[in-house]
C-alpha positions in Angstrom: -23.8 11.9 13.5 -19.9 10.9 11.6 -18.7 12.4 9.1 -17.5 11.7 5.4 -13.9 12.0 7.1 -14.2 10.6 10.4 -15.6 7.4 7.9 -12.3 7.5 5.9 -10.8 8.1 9.0 -12.5 4.9 10.5 -11.8 3.0 7.4 -8.0 3.8 7.7 -7.8 3.0 11.2 -7.7 -0.8 11.7 -4.3 -1.6 11.5 -3.4 0.7 15.3 -6.7 -0.5 16.7 -6.7 -4.0 17.9 -4.0 -6.8 18.0 -6.0 -10.3 18.1 -9.9 -10.5 16.7 -11.5 -13.5 17.3 -14.8 -13.7 14.3 -17.0 -14.8 11.8 -17.2 -14.5 8.3 -19.3 -15.7 5.5 -20.3 -14.5 2.2 -23.1 -13.8 -0.4 -23.2 -14.4 -4.0 -25.8 -14.5 -6.3 -28.5 -14.3 -3.3 -26.6 -17.7 -1.7 -24.6 -17.8 1.3 -22.0 -19.7 1.5 -20.9 -22.0 4.7 -19.4 -20.0 7.9 -16.2 -19.7 9.0 -14.9 -18.7 12.4 -11.3 -17.8 12.7 -9.0 -16.4 14.9 -6.3 -13.7 13.9 -3.4 -12.3 16.2 -1.3 -9.9 14.8 0.8 -9.4 12.8 1.4 -13.1 11.3 -1.5 -16.2 13.0 -4.5 -16.7 11.8 -6.4 -19.8 12.7 -9.9 -21.2 10.2 -11.9 -23.7 11.5 -15.4 -24.6 9.9 -18.5 -23.6 11.6 -18.8 -27.2 13.8 -15.1 -27.0 14.8 -13.1 -29.0 12.4 -9.8 -27.0 11.3 -9.4 -26.1 8.2 -6.5 -23.4 7.9 -3.4 -22.1 9.7 -2.0 -19.6 7.8 1.7 -17.6 9.6 1.9 -14.8 7.0 5.5 -14.1 7.7 6.6 -10.5 6.8 3.9 -10.1 4.9 2.7 -6.5 4.8 -0.5 -7.5 5.9 -2.8 -9.1 7.9 -2.9 -13.2 7.2 -4.9 -13.9 4.5 -7.1 -16.8 4.3 -8.4 -18.1 0.2 -8.3 -14.2 -1.6 -6.9 -10.8 -0.6 -11.0 -10.0 -0.1 -10.5 -11.4 3.5 -7.2 -8.5 4.9 -9.6 -6.2 2.6 -12.3 -6.5 4.8 -9.9 -6.1 7.8 -8.0 -3.3 7.0 -10.3 -1.4 4.3 -8.2 1.1 3.2 -9.7 0.9 -0.5 -12.5 2.6 1.4 -10.6 6.1 2.3 -7.8 6.4 -0.1 -7.2 6.1 -3.8 -4.8 6.1 -6.3 -4.0 8.3 -9.5 -4.2 5.2 -12.8 -1.6 8.8 -14.6 1.0 8.9 -11.8 -0.1 6.2 -9.4 0.3 8.8 -5.8 -2.3 8.3 -3.4 -4.6 10.4 -3.4 -5.8 11.3 0.1 -9.7 10.8 0.7 -11.1 10.7 -2.5 -11.8 6.9 -2.9 -15.5 7.0 -2.8 -18.9 9.4 -2.5 -20.5 9.1 0.1 -23.7 9.8 0.9 -26.4 8.6 3.9 -23.7 9.0 7.1 -25.2 7.2 10.0 -24.8 5.3 13.1 -26.3 1.3 13.6 -25.1 -1.8 14.7 -24.1 -4.9 13.0 -24.1 -8.7 15.7 -24.5 -6.2 18.2 -21.9 -4.1 17.3 -21.5 -0.2 17.0 -20.9 0.5 13.2 -21.3 3.4 10.9 -22.4 2.8 7.6 -22.6 5.0 4.4 -24.1 4.6 1.0 -21.3 4.6 -1.1 -20.0 5.2 -4.9 -16.7 4.2 -6.4 -14.4 7.0 -7.5 -12.3 6.9 -10.9 -9.7 6.7 -8.1 -10.9 4.1 -5.9 -8.0 1.3 -6.1 -9.1 -2.1 -4.1 -6.7 -4.0 -2.7 -6.3 -6.7 -5.3 -8.2 -6.3 -7.8 -9.6 -9.6 -8.9 -11.6 -9.1 -5.5 -12.3 -4.9 -4.8 -14.9 -4.6 -1.8 -16.9 -2.4 -4.7 -17.4 -3.9 -7.7 -17.4 -0.9 -10.6 -17.0 -1.7 -14.2 -13.3 0.4 -14.5 -11.7 -2.2 -11.9 -13.6 -5.3 -13.6 -11.1 -3.9 -17.2 -8.6 -2.9 -15.2 -8.1 -6.0 -13.9 -9.9 -8.3 -16.6 -9.0 -6.5 -19.7 -13.0 -6.2 -20.6 -16.4 -7.2 -18.9 -19.0 -9.5 -20.6 -21.9 -8.3 -22.4 -24.7 -7.3 -20.5 -23.2 -6.8 -16.8 -25.2 -3.9 -14.8 -22.7 -3.0 -12.5 -23.5 -0.9 -8.7 -24.5 2.5 -8.7 -24.0 1.9 -5.2 -22.9 0.1 -2.3 -23.9 -0.2 1.2 -21.3 -0.5 3.8 -21.0 -1.3 7.5 -17.7 -0.1 9.4 -17.0 -1.9 13.0 -16.1 1.3 15.1 -14.7 -0.4 17.5 -12.5 -2.3 15.4 -12.2 -0.1 12.0 -13.1 -3.6 10.3 -15.4 -3.4 7.4 -17.9 -6.3 8.7 -20.4 -5.3 5.6 -19.9 -4.5 1.7 -23.2 -4.9 -0.5 -24.0 -3.9 -3.9 -27.5 -2.4 -4.4 -28.3 -3.3 -7.8 -27.3 -4.5 -10.9 -25.5 -8.0 -12.2 -24.4 -7.6 -8.8 -27.5 -6.9 -6.4 -26.8 -8.3 -2.8 -23.6 -9.4 -3.0 -21.6 -9.3 0.8 -19.7 -10.3 2.9 -21.0 -10.5 6.4 -18.5 -10.6 8.6 -19.8 -11.1 13.0 -16.6 -9.8 15.8 -16.6 -12.0 18.6 -13.8 -10.7 20.4 -11.4 -8.3 20.5 -7.9 -8.5 21.9 -8.2 -11.8 24.3 -5.4 -14.0 24.8 -4.2 -16.4 21.6 -2.3 -18.7 22.7 1.3 -19.5 19.5 -1.1 -23.6 20.9 -3.9 -22.1 19.1 -1.7 -21.5 15.6 -0.3 -25.3 15.2 -0.5 -27.1 12.7 -3.4 -30.1 13.6 -1.5 -33.9 12.5 -2.6 -35.7 9.9 -5.8 -37.3 10.8 -4.2 -41.3 11.8 -0.5 -39.9 12.6 0.8 -41.0 15.3 3.5 -40.1 17.7 
């Protein structure tokens, strides 16, 4: 069975575990699922996104970025490189605090979309530092107050989240708020292929409909 140190190490390990990834992703908010999208990602900087019908939504070229290509928001990036689930940041000194981002419990081996994964109940600590405060993997009052200055009256923050990491890739495939105002909010990332060849042509931008030549 995994232990807390192994879980944190897996959360750090995504950059060295794969070079290409094909997956689908959807999100649940207010108990309603978004439409799924399918993505092809080739590190370090190329991303293709389609809707469920195969229509091209975007091609992203993140040349020179220090993270995987982003689509729509930084939660996407955090899912692919979930370092925020391992190490924190001291709010006063801004120094990295190794292994202190979360309190973990109930670690176990599970499957997600037919793939081996590790699951844990987690609670963000006072040094939890998301990739971006506007779209963290884990909701907390502290992060929202730092990002927005205040929170609406009556908001109840989760006492715990259920998190899953894909064992082969280190990708965060699920991060669900278990109670409070945001209960049930999560993403569902389903990996279809790892390290398959992806030709340059896959990341060509489509011509506008009706274009000639």
